[in-house]
N, C-alpha and C positions, 0 to 999 in steps of 0.2 A: 341672475344673479348679479349681486353687485360687486363693485371692485375689487372691497374687501372679501369678496369668496363665500361671504354669505348666500344661501340658498335664498331664492327669491321667491319661489310657489313650489308645491308638490311635485310637479314637474308635467311635462303633457298629457294630453288625451292619450289613450291608447292608441299604438298603429298610426301616428300622426307623422312617422318620419323611418317608414321600415328600409331595410337593406336592398329588397329586390331591385331589377336594374343596373345596378355596379355589378362590377367583374374585373378583376386582374389584368392586364394588358399584355402581362409573360406567361412563360409557361413555367409551373412548379416542376419542380424537381423532382426524380421518381419517387426519394424514398417521403418526400413531401405529399404526393398523391398517393401513397400506399398508407399515410398518416391519416389522411381526410378519407378516404374509402371505409379505414376500419371506425372512423368518428361515424359515418354517414351507417354502418351496422351496429353499430350501440345504438343511434337514435329509431334505426328499423325495429330493431329489439323490444325497444318501449322506452329504453333507460333514460334519463335525462340529465344524467349527469356524467363524466368522463375526464381524464385527465393522461395528457399526453408530453412523452419524456423524449426530449432531444438534444443532444450537445449546444453548448453556447454555437451562437456562428452558423448554426444551420437552420436559419430561418424559420423560429418558432410566431414569430410576429406574422407571419405571410399565414404561415400555418393557419393559427386560432383567427385573424380575417377572414381568410375565406371558410373555416367553418360556419364562421358569426354569418357572413354574407349567404351562406345556402339556405340557412335555417328563416336567413329575411327581417327578423327580429331586431327590434331597439336593443343594441349592444350597450353594455358598461363594463371597461376593460381597469382595474384594480391594478395598480405597479407599486415596484417598492418607493421610487425617488421622481422628483419632477424631470430629471433627466433622461429617465427611462419613458417618462409621459410627453415632453414632445417627440420624441423618435415615434411613438406610435399613431400620434395623430398626423404625423409629415408621411408616415406609410400609411394610415389609410386614403388621403388627398391622394396618393400614389394611383391610388385604384382608378378607373373608369367608372362615373356614378353622375347619375341625372341631377338637376340641380334640386338644393334642399340637402340631398343627402353628404353632409358633413360630418367631420368630427370636431370636437371641441372639449374644453376641462370644465364645465360648466356642472356644479354640482344639482342645479336644476331640473339636470336629464333634458336639456332642450335640443340636442344631435341627436342623430341616426348613430355614431359612433360616438359615445363620454367616455373618456379617458380622465379615470381620477385615480389618486395617489390613497396606500392604504393609509396612511396618517390621515386621512376623512373620515376614519374610524376610532385611529389610534394614536396619540402624541408618540412621535418615533423620531429623534435625532439622527441624524445620518452622519453626522461629525461628532456625536457622542461617544464615548469610551465604551468597549465591551470589554466579554473577556475572551479566553481561546477558544470557546464555542459560539461567539459570534454573539452574543446574549448582553444585554443591556442592565446595567447596576437598578435602573431607575424601576419601580415597583408597578405590579401592573394597575392598581387601583389608580395610580400618577398619569396612565397614560391612554384612560379612554379618554375620547375627543369628547368635548363638548358638544359638536353639532352631529355627533355619529347619530344621534338618534332623529335630526330633522334626515339626515341622506336615508335611513332607513325607509321614511315617511316617504320619502321620492321615490325609492326602490319601490315602494309598495306601488303608488301611481303612476307608476309607468306603461303601466299594462303588459303582455308579455316580453320575457326579455331572456336574453344571451348574456351572461353574465363569464367572461373571461378574464380569468384569475392567472396573471402573470409572474413569472419566477415562481408559483404555487408553494415552495418550501418556506417560506414566509410563514403560512399558516401553521406550519410545523413549532414556530417560536411563540412569543409572549401573548400576543393577539388572535392566534390561529383561532382559538375556542370560542372567542367572540365573533368571529365572521360565521362558524360552525354553528352557532345561534343563529345569525342571520340569514345564512339560507335555509334552516330550516323553518323559517316565516315567510319563505318565496318559495313554494313547492312546485308552482306551475315554472319556475324558471329554468332553462338549460344553461348547466354550468360547466364551463371546461378548465381546467385547469394547465399550465406551461410551466415544466420547468426543465431545467438541462441536468439536475442531479439526480442521480444514477438510483433507482426504486432500491434495488439491493442493499442501497447503505443505510436504509433507514433504522430507527429503533424500531423496537417491539411498539411503543407508545406512538411512535409517529405513524408507523402504520393503521392501527388501530384509527387514528385521527381522518388520515387517507381515505381509509375504506370507506369511512363511515361520511367523509364527505364528495368521493369521487370511484370508488369499487376499485377495481383491476386497472390497472396502467396501461395504457398505447405504449409500448414504448419502441422507438426508432433505430433507425440505423446507429452502433456506438459511432463513438468519436473516432476513433484507428479507420473505422471503414472508411466514413467522411473524408478521412485524410487521403487514405488509397485512391478513393475514387475521383480527390481533386474537387471536392467542394469544399475543404479546409484547408488552409495552408501546414504542410510539415512543420514540424517544432522538436526543438531538442530541450529538455530539461538539465538546467547549470544548477552549480552552487557554488560559493564563494563562502570559505569557512575561513573565521577572523578569530583573532583570543582580544580579549577586554584590554583597555587603556591599563596604563599604569597605576591609575589612581585605584581603577577599577577590580585591577589583579590584587594589590594590596589588600582593598580589604577583603575581597574573596579570601586570600589565603587565608586573613585573621578569623574568620569566618568559619572557614575549614577545620581548621587546627583543632576548634574546639569539638569539633564531630567526630574526626579521625582519632585524636585522644581517649572520648569516649567509646569508642569500636576498639580500641587497643585495649584499653582497661578490662572491656567486656569478656575479652578470652585469657585475661588472667586468672588463676586460682583465688579464691577467697575475695572474688569481687561481691559477693552476697553467701545467703547460706547455702545453695545450692547455684551453683556457676551457668552460666549459658548453655554450653557444649554441653554437658551431661544433661541439661535439662533437653535440649533439643534430640539426644539420643535417646531420652528416654520418651519423649514425647513422640518422636516421629521416624524414630529405627527401630529400637525394639518394640516400642508401643505396648508398653508396659500398661496393663491392667488399669491400673487406677488413673491412666492418662489417657484413655482412652483405647488401649488396647483392643485387637481384632478390629479395626476398621478398617477395610482395605486403604489404600493408596487413592484408588481412583476416586472415592468418596471423598477422601480429604482433601483432595485435588478438585473437586466440582465444587466444594464447599468455600474452600478459601485458598483459589489457585495464585494469586498476591506471595500469599504465605509459603505453602508448598513451593513455587518456583523458585524463591529466595533461600528455602532450604536446598534443592540442587544446585542452587550455584553457590551454595555454602561448600557442596559434596565436590564440585567442580575444583574448586578451592583447597580442596584437601583436609578442609576441615572437618568434615563430619562423614561418617560412613553411607552408601546409599541404600534409601529405603525399600523394603521389601517392597516390589510391583511398580517402583517407580522406574521411569524409561529417561535419561537426556534427548533431549531437542536441540535442537540449534538455539534454541534461545536461554537455554539453561549453560551454554559452555562460555562463557564468561563470567568476570569476576562478582562477587554479589556489587550491588551499588546502594545509594543514600536508601532508593525506596525499598531494598531487601534490608537491610539494618533496620530500619523503623518498623517494618514487618516482623520483623524476629523479635525487635524490642516492646513492640506492642503487644505481641503473643505471649511474652515474658514476663514482662510486670505485669499483667492481667494476673495469667492463671500461676506462676510461680512466686513471685515476691509478695514474701506474709507482711502485711502491716505491723502483725504485733511483731515483727521482729527486730530488734534494733538496727544490724546488718543489713536486714533487707529494706529499711526507712531510707536510712542511708544511702543505698544502692539506688533507691527511687528519686532522691532527690538528686543526686548526680546524674543520672538520663532527664530529669524534668531540667535543668541546667542548660543542658547540652542542644535539647532536642529544637529549640526556637530558631539557632542557627539551621537550621536545614528546614525549616517552615512548619515543623509539627509542636504539637503540644502533649503533653502525657497528662490525662484526665485518668479518673478512676473505670473509666471501660475502656483502659488501653490511650493509644496513642491517634490523635484525632489531627488530621492536615490541615495545615491555615496557609495565610497567604505570606512567601515567602520572598523576601527584600532579596535574595539571590536570582528569584529567576525573572525578579523584571531589572533585576541590573544587567541579566543575561540578556534580555527580551529586549530592550532599549540602551543597548551598550551603545559609547558615543563611534567605536569602534566599527559598529553595521552603517553608520551614515557615512562614515569613510568611506567602508569598502565599496558603498553604493556609486559616487566618485570614481574610483577606480574602474567598476565595470560599463559603466556611461563611457569614459572613454577610451577603454579596448573596443567599443562596441562604434562607437564615432569614426575610430583609428581602422575598424575594419570594414564599414559597409559608407561613413560620410555622410552626405546629405539626405542619404535615404535613410537616416534615422529615427524612426518614432517610437521612443519609449514613453511608458508608463512606467511609475512609482508610486505602488502601495500602502497606506501605511493605515495605523490603526484608528488616527485620529489627526486633525489638525492641531491642537495645541493643549495640551493639560488641562483637566479641567479642574484639579488640585495640584497642590505642591507635593512633591516627594515627600515620602516617610520622612520622616526627623533622621531616623538612623543611618538615609542615604543621602543624606542634603551633604554636599560639597565631593558626594560618590560622582552623582549622575546630573545630570541640568533638571529641571522641573519638565521643558521640555523635551527631554530625552524622546526619541525614538519619533516626532512627529512631525506631520507634514511639513510645517514651519519651516524647522530647523534643517531638514531635507533642502531644500528650495536656498537657504541661506548658504547652507556647504556647499551646492552644484555654482550658486549665481557668483561665489569664491574664488573658485577653484580655477585656474587659468587654461585649466585642460577641459572643462565641463564648462565654463560661462560664457562660451560660445555656443552652445547649445540651447539658449535661451532658455529658460527653464520657468517655468509658470507652476502658480502654486490655484487650483481652485477645485473648492470644497463648496457645501450646501450653504457655506455661509460668507466666504472671503474668495476675491480673485487676487492676487497679489506676484509680483516681479520681483526678480534682480533690477538695481537701477538704469542697467543698461538696456532692459528690455520691456519697460513700460511704455516708450514713447513709443513704440510699434506698435504694442498692442491696445493703444489708447486710439490711434491711430484706424484700426482694422476694424475695433468694435463700432467706431462714428459711421465708417464704411458699411456695418452689415447692419447694424443696428441704431438707424438714423433719430431714433426718439431719444436715443439713451448719449446723453453728454457726459460722459466719466471725467471724475476729476482724480487725481493720485495724491495722496497722503502718506508721509514716510513713516512705517511702524516698527522699530525693533528690526533697521537693517533691509525691509524690504518696502517695496512700493505697491500700497495698495489703492484699488480702484472701486471706487465709490461713485453710485450713479441711481438712477430712478430704472432701476432694472430688478430683477430677481431671477435664483437659480437656472428656473425654467428657460430663460433666456440665455442667461450668461455660461453655460454650462456648451450652449450648441455653438456661440461663437467662438468660446475659448476652444474647442474642438475643431471647428473650424480655420483656426490660427494653427493648430498643429500639423494638419491635413494639407496646410499649405505650405507647410515649410518653414513659417517664419519662426515655429517653434519647435525646438527637437525631443522635448520631454515634458512630461504633463507630470504633477505630481498629486494627487490627493488621496482622499480617503476611499478606504474598501467599501463603505456603504453606497457611496457616491458615485465611484466609475469602478468600484470592481466589479459589478453585477450588470449585464442589461443594456449598459452603454455602451456604444459601437462607435466605435474608429476604423476605415478600413485600412488605415495603415501604418495603425501599431502593430510593429514587430520585434518589440522588444518591451516585458514586462519585469520589473523589479519587487518581487512580493517582502516587503519588511513586516507583514502583519502576524499576528501570532495566531491566528484562528487558523483551526486544523480540522473544522467539518470537513464532510466531502461537498456539501457544497459552497464552504467559500475557496475552496479548493480548487472545482469545476469552473466555477462561475471566474475568478480572477483568472487564471490560464485561458478561459475561451475569448479574454479582451484582443487578446493575440493574432486568434487562428482564424477570422475574416480574409478573405480573397482579396487583395489589392490589386485593382484594375492599372492601378498607375507600372505595377511591380509583379509580372504574371510569374517570375519565379520566386516570391517571396518565400522566407522560411523564418519561423518566427522562435526565438527563444526565451525562455521565462527562465529568472532567476529567482533564488532563493540564499539570503544571505543569513550567515549561522554563528552564531558567537560559542564560542565552547573556553572553558576552564578546565586544565589539571589541577589547579589548585583548591578545589571544592568537591565535596562527595557528588552535589548537584549540578554541578561541572556541564553535566550532558544533555540540561535541563532543554536547552534550545535545540540541540541536536534530535531530540526524542521529538521536538514540536514536527521538526524536519521530516523524522522519520513517518508522523501520523501523517503529513499532506501528501506521503507519498502511496499509502497502503491504500490500495486498490484504484490508484490512479496509474492510466497504462501510459507508456511513452518508449519510444525506441531507445532500443539501447548500441552501446559502440560497433555490435555486431551485427547489426538489424534486425534484430528480433525485439516482438514489441511484446512489454511486461510491464508488470505491476512492481511497484516497491522501487527503491531507491537504487536499484540494480542497473536501471534506467539511464540514470547519471552518469554513473562510474562504476564497472566491475567489480574495483575493488571495495565499497563503499559496506561499511556493514552496518546494518538495523541495529545493532545493539551495543556499539559504542564510536568513537569520533575515529576520524582516523589518526594517527601517528605521527602521519607527515601533513598538515595541511596544507602547506607552502607548495606541496607536489602536485597534492589535487585540484591549487588554484592554477598553478602554472598549465595543467592540462584543459580546464574550461576556459583559460583565456585563448587558447590555440585551436578551442574549438568555435569561436565566436568569429575565428577567419575561415571557417570550412561549412559555411553552410550548406555550400553543394556536397559535400560529403553526408551530413545532415540527409538532403534531400534525396540523394543516390538510396541512403539506408532507408527511408521509407518505401522503396520499390513502388512509386507509384503505377497506378491499372494494374499491378499485379491481384492477381487471385485472393480470395480469402473465403473461410467461411464462416466468419465473424463468432466464433465462441471463443471463447475465455477457458483454458486447463490448465490444471494444477502441473507443474514442471518440477523434476529434483536436479537440482546443480550438486556438482561431484566434483571434487577439487581435491590432486592429489597427485603423488608420483604415478604418471600412465606409467602402465602396466604392459603395454604392447601399443609400437607404432599402426598409427590408425589413420588413412588415404582420406581425405574428407576437400571436397569441392569449396570452389571460392567463398561461397556464402554461407560455411563452417558445418553444413550438414555431412551426416557421417550414415554410408549405408550398412546396414542391419549385419552383422555375421553372420554367413553360411554355419550351418548347423553341424555340429564337428559330426565325427565321426561314433556311432552307437555304443555307449562304455558297457550297456546290458546287454547281457547274452542272454539266448532263449531260457536259460534256469536263472534269471534273476541276475544281479551284483556280483558279479567276480570279486569273492574275497580277495580286502587285499592287506596281506601281512605286515607286521611291525617293519621289516625290514624286506624291501623287494629285492631277489635273485640279482646280485653283479654278474658281469661278465664271463668271469672265471666260476662262480657255481652253475650256469647254462653250459659252460663247456664240458662240465663234468657229467651233467645230465643227458648231452647228445651223445656220451660214449656210453654210459652204465648201459644201456639197454645190448647193447650187440656182445658187450663183454658177458654178460650175463647168458647170452643165449649161446654163447661158444663155448662158455664151462657146462650150460645144460649138454651141448652137443656131446662133449668130451666126457660126462660121467655115463653115459648110455655105455654100458657096457657088451649088452645082449645085441649082435649084429644084426638079427631078425629083426630089431628094434629100431636098426638107423634109421629108414628110411621114415617112419612114422612120427621117430622122436624128434629127427631133425626137421621134419616140415612144422611139426609143433613149438620148436626152438624157435625158428623162422618166424610164424605169426606170433609167438608171444614178445619177440624182438620187436618187431611190425608196430606190433601193440604199442610196447613203453616207448619206440621213438615217436610215434604218433603223439599218446600222451602227454609225453614231455616237451615234444618240440610244441605242441599247442600252449603246453604253460610256459614256456618260455617267450613264445611268441608274445601272449598275453599279458607276460610280465616285462617285456620291452615298451608295449604300448601303454601300458597303465604307468612306467616309468617314464615315459614321453609327456605323457598328461599331466603326472604330479610336478617333474622338471618346469613344463610351459607356465606360464603366467597367463593368468583367465583373462582377459579383456573383459573392461568393467559393462559392457553390452551384454556379454553372454550373462549376468546375472540378474538384468534386466530382459531378456527375453525369457528367461526361466522363471521369474516372477510372473509375467504374461501370460505365459502358455501356462502357467499351476492356478491362477481364476481362470482362465478361460475355460479348465477341463473341468470345473466344478460350478460353469454358471454365472460366477459373479463378474465377471466380461466379455462383451459381444465378441474381442476379439484378441487376437494372441502374440504371438513375437511377429508377427507379421503388421500389429498396429504400433510397435517403440518406435516411436522417432528421436532420432540421436545428433545432437548439435555439438559442436566444440569452439567455445569461444577462442578469442583471439588470445586471451592470457592463462589455455588448458582448462579450463575448466568445462564439463561435461553436461548437458543438458537430459534430462531422459522426461518423455512425456508418452501419452498413451491419448493414441487421438480417437477412442471411445469416453466422449463426454460424462456419460454416467459412471465409467469403471476409475477416469483420469485419478482423482483424487484416492482412490484407495489403492491403486497403483503405485505411486507416489511415495505413500505412507509403507507400502508392503516392503518397497526395493529401499525407502531409509533403513526400514527395522533391519533388511540383509546384509546392508555394507556399514551399518552400525557397529559401535562395543556391543557388548553381551551384557546387557543389563536386565534388572527385573525379573519376570517370570515367566520366561515364553514356557509356551505344553510344549515344542519339540526343539531341537536341537539338531543341523545336520553337519556332519564334517567335510572336510576339503583336504586333500591330502597334496601336502607340498615334501621334496626332498630338501635335506640339509647337511653340509658339511661334505666332506672330501667322500667320507663312504656311504654317500648318499642315503644317510636312515629318510625311513617315511616318518611324518607329523603329521597328526590330524589337528587342523584348525577348525574352528567350531563356529558356525551361522547360527545366529538364531532364525526359525522358521516364523517368516511373520504370521502375525495374529489372523490373521483373514484366513491364512492357509492351515492354521493351527488349533480349528474351533473343533473339531473330531478326527480321529485317524484316517476319516474316507479324506478330508482333505487335506493331511497330511501326507497320505500317500501319494496323491495327486501332486504334491510340490514335488516328494520325492525323486518322481518319472520325471517330472520338468526338469528338475536337478542333474540327474543323472543325464538326459539329454543335450544340457547347456553346458554345465559346468564339471561333475567329473562324477564320477563313481562314491555311493554313501547313503548309506539307510537312516533313515529320521531315528530318534531318540526319544523316547519320552521321558519327559522332564521327572514325570511322577515317578517313575520304576528308580530299582536302588543303582542300578547303573547310572541311569540319567541325572539323580541328585548328585552321584558323585563326578559327574561330568560337570554340571552348572555351577558345583562348589568351586570347581578345581580352575574353571574358566573363565567365572564372572568378573567383566569387567574388563575383561580383554579387547582387545581391537582385531579382529580377524583381515581386517583392508587399513593400509593406513589414507585414510581419507576422511575429509568433514563433508557434510552434508547442507541444503537450503533449499527450502521450499519457496518456490515462486508461483506467479499466477501467469502464464504466457497466452498472447490472443495470436489465434488463426486463422 
């Protein structure tokens, strides 16, 4: 191969550089051995393709090379970028190997291990701007590499091959299908994909492609398991919530006013021939025949979930009745947002506004004029989403680069010279000017890695960190750092004699080198402590790139895919021999505005980044979602007081030991994810819990069901004075009976009969009195929330929907008083949390059965029935409902289920619809056990 990288031959003869004779001098970790054994099983079964899923930092490179070594074939490794390419070559050279069994990057494939970038097949700029999903805007036809066919020819001529595809989630992006076609031309090759992206996060299309390429995945230990076992560093997820700068604020306020005025006008009578709220009532509440009446709510929700969610948030705001069959979930219990309004407006404009009506045409024009302010456009087919300038302002706000300075200053104050930070941006410098509407609002380089280094170098708090910019095109520093970096590069790379050129406030290093060499040199500059922060692009440093000393990552990117999230956070998780007790921090910087209807767009990105991503929360529980960042954060709206959240986050920077303790290193685990229901509300009864928040399951109360069934509970239970009369009535009647016996010869039998009658009366009324007193006590005492959970669990078990019952209910109380309920049966855990949510939540929709719970109110202790919905899983038929009734009687209190299709049931449902039997709010989460 020439110095220009062109292939000089089609490849060596088959079998001239096998991997046999090489071996790894160390001992693979147990989970690595397990993955390798499963790969061997695949080969033994005749398969030729597989893929391995291991978290970043878990040693996928070693697993891949060892799997290839066992096959003994010439190996070709494809990697995302040159930074990772150099790491693979160095890793193979750490193997003990015979002479000639080397690794290289020659596309002629002349080495035993040949490491090439995916760019060998398709053009890919690691510093180009990408969208939120990490995709380039460059058309596929313009990304096919001119030398791709030559490389394919070299692969054909290389003999039996092992093909390793590092970070194989790239195959799911633009040029993945090109590689799929190439693999089809290499039927004899053994193909091993390696990725840190969880298989469960793939879309249906991605799963189809992965199945075609590899078949079922080999899934290794999870990220929390590796942390618990000490193979990865403990970590905390942190957030800094900032607000736009004054200039940005004024722009957003002006844009938001137009859309807010439209939403206000839409609710006023006379906006169009048929106004919005009457239209929504006819379409979704009464569901008139001409508007699709008779369609079940579930069908509507499946057909257009965004629209039906918007309707339910409108109901939560009190603007529309609850549609029949609908049920409010956590995501609905928030005011409608811009996305909801645009969904409703689009449906309204398409199906209601008449183009032949002058008033409706005027209404359409008012809608058309206001929608661009929230990034949407009105078309004949409804509302179409476009590029929103508002989203760009929030994603690239100047406030975010300033917040990064604050974050790194706090981290420096907490750990000083130990700090090794990585700041990830979407791009080095903007490839084009900002849209005309945003000129003067945000600079062209807003959100860029270049601008971030300028900020860090200019602030006296962070200039001491010696920040360095490293991308696929550029190495640059602040003026105070360039001399030290030049000296370091000359010592590390004697053949490179970099010169410094000043560009826009930074010193750019130029010389006879490429990113393949300068990334390694700058990485070593960081790890040596000469610099404490690298700033780069996600595509170059956000995956595969390793620096064991990195302990802080600041994420300024807009990418929200599971791949991007897992990879970027993985940069800080490798163990650091120089700091055995290392604890990593990953920061996300979020900009929110309350001056614009789409002011939470950046918050939504933050939420999506944490969906399915596991971290440890303030109470030591490992769970997904932003609750592990802070228990007060809601996935549906930004915090009311960002300053208070930021203060808590800064306090946690100094509490790395606390984070380490919360991970409970060395403790046992099952490595499973279980759905969990979080319940917040006034605690009904004091509950003792251990220091870790674990609450013991309640003891089963006294059985409230006698042999004859449920003891009827009257509207008003007997008071104490009523019970006195009951106790006296029997003896008095017996005396009168004896006195009435006028015939002396019947005196003895009559007396005996009276005594027996009195005794029977005494016993009957005494039992009633005791039962009434006990029922009064049950009605008076509040029910622990845990008892509802036990009732639900037992009901599911009794009909075969769960393998465990109340004994499998796990209860945890957080430091802020929020309860978490989990069922330790993985197969039934989701059903359990959904059923418990239905029991605890408001009475909405169309439950098939209701069950009463009796409480005493007022000074005269009048009995009042409050009704709970029998959960859907237990309301499928009468058998299931009666099983729930028995469990309810056992754990909660007496009460018979009522079918809502009966006359009495319909009346009860109508009277209690919308009522909340308990003052609680619930949220669904995933917890790792």
